[in-house]
N, C-alpha and C positions, 0 to 999 in steps of 0.2 A: 190604259196600262202600260209603264213605259217600257222600251224593248232592254231585256236583261243582257248582262254582258257574256253570262254564262248558264248553261242548263245542262248539270252533271258536267260529263267532260268536256262537253261540245260548247264552242266560242261562237257565241250569237255575231253575226255580221250583218244581217238586215232582215226586214219583215217581207216574206212573201205572200205573204194572204193572209186575211181575218173573215170569219164567219161567225155566225150566230154561237156557236158551241166551242170555236178551238182558233187559234192561232198558230200560224205555219212561218217559222224562221228558216233562214239559209242561215247554215253554221258550218264551221270546220271542225273533223275529228282529227286530233294531233294523232290519235295511236295508229291509226291507218292512212295517215296522210291525205285525207279526200273531204271533198264537201257533202254535205248530206241536207236533207230536211227535217225539222224536229218540230213535231206537231206536240202543242201543250195544252191543256185545259186551263184558261185563265183563273187567279184566285176568284175572281168577281163570281164565278159558277160553280165553286168547290161548294157551296150551300145547297145549290141546285140537285137533286138525288137523281132526278133523270137523266140530266147531263152528266152526270159521272161515272152513271151506269152505261149511258150510251157509250160514250169513251173507252170505259174499261172493256167493254164488249168488243169495239173496234180492233184494239190491242191484241186481245186474245184470239178473234176470227183472223184478222190479217196475219198474225204471225203463225197460225195453223196453216195458211195455205202459199206453196212454193209453185210456182208456174213464170214460165216465161213471159206472160202476158198478165201478168198481176204485181202492182209495187211491192217489190221486196223490203220486208221488214229486218231492221239490223239490231236493234235494240230497244229497250223501254224502259222507264224507272220512273220514281217520282222526284219533284224538287220542290223543297218545300211545301209539302202535302197536294200539288199539283202533279197528276200523273201524266208522263210526255211519251211519246214515239217515235223512232227516230227511222226515219225511212231513206231509200236511195232518192238521191236529188234527180228530178224530172226537168232537164233544163230547155226541152223542144216546146213548153207551154201545154195546153190543154186544146180538146177538139171543140170547146166552144170559142176560144180566140181563135181558130183558124174558120168555124162557120162565120164568125162576124166578118170575114172578106168574100163572104158567097158561098154556092155550092161546090162540091168536091166533084171531079170526074169520075165516073161509074168504074173504072179500073182501078183506081186508088181507093174507091170507097169499099169497093168488094176487097181489096188486100186489108185493109184497116179492120174492117168487120170478121174478116174470116179468123184473124189473129184475137180478137175480143171475142167471137164467140167461143172460141178454144179455151180462153180463161174462165169465161163464165160456165161453159158444159164442166171444166175441171170442179169448179167452186159447186156447182149441182150434185155431181158425183158424190160430194164429201158433205153433202146435205145443207150447204148454204145458200140463202137466197139473198141477193144484194138489196134488193126493195128499192134503190135509189139510184139505178142507172141514169146516167145523163151526159151531154158532152162536157160539162166541168169535171167530171170524176172519170174521163178518160185522158190520162195524160201520155205526152210523149219524150223519148229520150233524146239525147243529142243527135242520134242517126235516125230519126223519126220511127222508131218503134212504139206502138201503142201499148198502155197499160191500164187495167182496171185500179181505181184508186177509192178510197173512202168507204171502209164498209161498217161506217157508224150505224147504221139502221138496220143491218144484215140481220137474220133471223137464221138459226139452226133448225132445220124441220124435226119435227116430233116424230114418233115411230108410226103415225098416219100417214106421214109425206107431205102434210101441209100445216098450215098456222095461221091463226087469226090475225089479220091485219089491222094495222092501227095508220091513223091517217100519216105516218111518217114518211116521207118520200118528198118528192116533186112534182104538183099535180099537172103541170104538162106531159109528163113522161110516165105518168101512174096508171096501171092497169084498172080497168072497170070495178074488177073484184077488189082491188087494193083501194080505190076511191070508195066504195062502199061500206069498207071495213068488213069485207068477206075473208074467205080463206085464201092464203097466197101460197103458191109453189112457183116451179121453176119459169111455167108458162108466164107468170107475172114479168119475170126479167124477160121473157121473150118478145112479149108486148112492147117492153119500153127499147129494147134494142130496135123493132120496126119502127118505132116513132122517131128514133136516132137516124135510122137509114133513111127515112123520108126526108128529115131535115137535111141530112147530107147532100142528097140527091136533088132536093127543091130548093133548097136555100132558106126555108123558113116552117116552122111548125105547122101541120095540117088543120090546128084547131086556134081561133083565138081565145074561146071560152073553155080553158081546159078541165075545169070541173064538169061541166055539162056535156064534153066531147063525146062521150061515146054512149050517151043514152038518148039523145034527140038526133044527130046528124051523122049518115055515113059519110065515110072516111073520104075525102076527096081524090079524085084521079090524079096521080102523080104525074102523069103524061101531060097534063094540063101545065103545068109549071114548066116541064122539061121534057118538051116533046120528041127529043134525040134518043129518049131511053126505048129501049126494047121493050114489048108487050111482057115480055116474061117477068119484068121489075116490078111491074104493078102487081103480079098475082103474087110475087113474092112478100111485097109489103102488105097486101091485104089478106093474105095467112098471118102475117106474124102479129096484124093487129086487131085479128078477127074479136069481137065481142064476147062471144064464148070462147071461154080458155081451152074446151075440147076440139075446136077448130084450128088452134093454132098449130104451131109447130110444137112438137113433142121434145125437140131437142134443139138447142142453138147451133148444133154443126150440120143439120141438116138443112137450117135456114141459109145457113154460109155457103155450102157446098151447091144449092139451087142459085144462089146468089152468085158464086163463080159459073156457074154454067152459063148466065144471063150476060155475063160482062166479058167471057173468053169463050164461049161456045163450047167449053166442056169442063167438067167437075174435076178433071183430072190434073188443072192446074191449082188445086187447093195446097195451100202452104201450110204443112203440119208445124205448129211451134211448141206442141205439146213437150212434156219433162222429156229428156233424153232418155231412151231404156235403160235401164240398171244393165252394167256392163260386169263380166265374170271372166276372171282368167282362165281363158280356154286351155293355158298349157297347164294347169294343175288339175283339170278334169279330164275322165276316161268316159267312155259312154256307160251310160246307167247300169248296162248288163255286166259289162267288164269289171265293173267298179264293185257290184254286190258280189260278183265270184269271188274277186279277190280278197275282200273282206273276209268270206265266209272259210274260204280258205286259209287266212291268216289266223283266224279265231281257233279253228280244228287244229292247226298246228301248235298254238301255245296251250292250248288243252290237252294234247297228247304229251308235251314237253312237262306241263304241271302234274299231271297224272302219272306219268313216269317217275317224277320226284316222289310223290307222294307212296307210292308202291314199292319201290326199289332204295329206300334208306337203309344206310348202314345196320346190319344186324350182325350178332355172333355167328359165328360158321357153326352149322350141326356137325355132331359126332360121326368119324370118320373111321371105317372099319380098315384092317390091315389087308391087304392085297392076298390073295391066296398063295402066290409063289412066295410071299415074304413068310407067312406063319409056317410053310412047309420047309423052312429053310433054318427054322429055331432048332435048338436041341430038344429032344423028348422030354415032357414033365415025367415026373415022378407022380402026380396026382392026375387022377382026370378029370381035376375039379377045371371047369371051362375058365379061362382067361377073363378078367373083366373087359368091357367094351374099350376099346382104345380111343381116346378123347384129345384131337389136336386144337390148342387153343390159340387164336390169333394174337400179335403182340397187342399191346395196351395204345389203343388208337385215341384220337380226339372225340370229343363227344359229339354226337349226331347233331346235324343240325336242325334246326326248329324247321317243321313242316312249311312249306312255300303258302303264301296267300293264294286264294282261287283266282282262276281266269274272270275277266270281268263278262257278264252275259251280253254287253251290247258292245257293238263297236264305238271308237271316239268320233264323235261328231262336232265339226267345228262348221259353222255355217260360214259362207263365204259373205262379207259384207256387201250390201245394196250401196251403190254409189251412184251421184247423178249430178249433173252439171245444171244450176238453177239460173244463172245470167252471167253476162258479162258487161262490162262496165270500163269507164275511161275514168281517170280522176286525175286532173293536171298531165293528160297526156300519157297516164302513166295505165297500162292494160290490168286489170284483175278479173279473175274469173272465180264465182262463186261455186263452192261444191258442197252438196249434202251427203253426209256419211251417218252412219249410225250412232247414235251417242255415245260413249265409252270406248268406243273405236280407235286403234293409234293410226297416226297417219305419217307419211315420211316422205320430202321430196327426194326423187332419185337424181336429182340434178341438183349441183349447187347454185346455178343460175336461176333455180326459181325458188322462194321463198313461201311458205304457208302457215297461217296460225288460224287458231280457232276463233269465230267471231260471235257466236250466239247459242243457243241449243234452245229445244222446244219440241215438244212431242214427243220424246224420245230419239229427235235426230240433232246433228250439230251441223251449222252452216260454217266452213272455213273458206278463207279467201286467199289465194295465190296471185302470185304477180311475178315478173320476171321481164326479158326481152321481147318486145312486141314481135308478132307474126313467126313465134316459137311454138314447138310442141315438145312438151316436158312429160314426164311419168311420174303419177303420184301412188304411191303403195300405200293401200289403206288395210288393216287387217283386225279382227274380231278378237275381242280379249280370248285369251288361251285359260283352258282349266286350269287349277292348282294340281301339279304332277311331281310327286318326289322319287328322285333316285335312290333307292333301297334296294340293293344286292340282296340283303338278307331277308328281304319278303319277296323280292319278285327272280331273284337271279338274273343273270346278265342279259343286256339289250331288252328288258322291260322296264316300266318305271310302275309305281304303286301311287293309285288312286286312293288318298283319304275319304274322299266323299262317299265313294261306293266301298273303299276298304278290298279292293281286288286289284291285280295286274293287269295293266295292257300295254301294247307296243305304244312307243313313243312316237308323237306325232311328225311326221316329216317337215322338212323346213319348207314354209311357203303356204303351208296348212291354214285355210282360215285369212287367207289375204288375197287382195285382187290388185292389180296395176291398171288405173285410169289414166287414160289419157288427156291432158290438159292442154289444149288449143288457145293459146292469148292470141287475142284481135290487135288490129293496128288503130293506133291513136292519132289522130289528127292535131 
């Protein structure tokens, strides 16, 4: 297969790697002026239904995972019938390349494992089992931050919490149950992570015969290969790679914290790289009790106003009798016949206005959008920050020095990328879509708006309702 000149809008510069199922190219994205990695299924594999299904599954799975320790997906498409995936370029190489130079110090290993474990735990919480975790699928960016890549054989857990495995995966890192075609869950990935940990600290895999490793031989003592390691490390490795999955760590974070404690003497040095907690604009929120009370008072006030308009619309005045003093001042009448009741008519007035629409039963609720940062990158010494917002929400940079543009959408979320001057903090305003409201004084009177959906009147939303201001910190690029 010759190197194509272009895939989609991406200009191909060189080939980065080639596997049995796909080819990865270094490409240039003219839209965002950055280098990317484009992974494509070659034409020769298009007739392989399993290969295509695996590749399309990778696109769907990876695009639905947003975490600082999972390789970000920028785009996906099809070129001449071949599906392709566009990812962030990882210029720091793979863990496999690092291991080719020898074992890695305990402290550095603990830091790498802690970040990978958090990305793994994030995927597991969303029901995704990687099934092919290995050093080749752990990539580093230009700053040495590790990322999990290649979800091509990942599976989404069924409602039972497990799935029947196939022999997909790499035998040297495969759990016993996966190698035997048994049920696979998150603990299978934890086994693979334990083998990777063993290799990082010892410089070699625990077994030569990968397929028979877990059935005939106990795990070799890692301290025989690296005597400088504290005894706690051997316990972490053995628990992670226990033959029975019930004896392994139930969660990758538990493994990482115990390794941190062995490396640094305390688990409180655990580096948390989980997605940034969703931020909200504190200035636009009251305490829950105060806000509820305020809304109740507002609804009652509007209701009283509308009720008053319903009950006291203009009517013709009632008949009015003459005062006694005025009657006695009249001359005496010749006939005792009583006078007819005197009636006073008001001057002709404008027709009474139509009755106003009723007040809405519930208060107007505009959700505050959830905003979180997904990653930071440098492209040709220019900093970019990717921010995840709800799909359909509007966004606006509050500083002319920072520009933002929507990059992709997936699973109800949109990813926007922002750039500006290095080492600066900017403000990004994100607002949820407002409901359709009309200014109709003939239906609601002054100071209220008409809700055509509920056919009722409500208070107009205050400026800034449903909006949040998110702080964007741009990094330094060397």
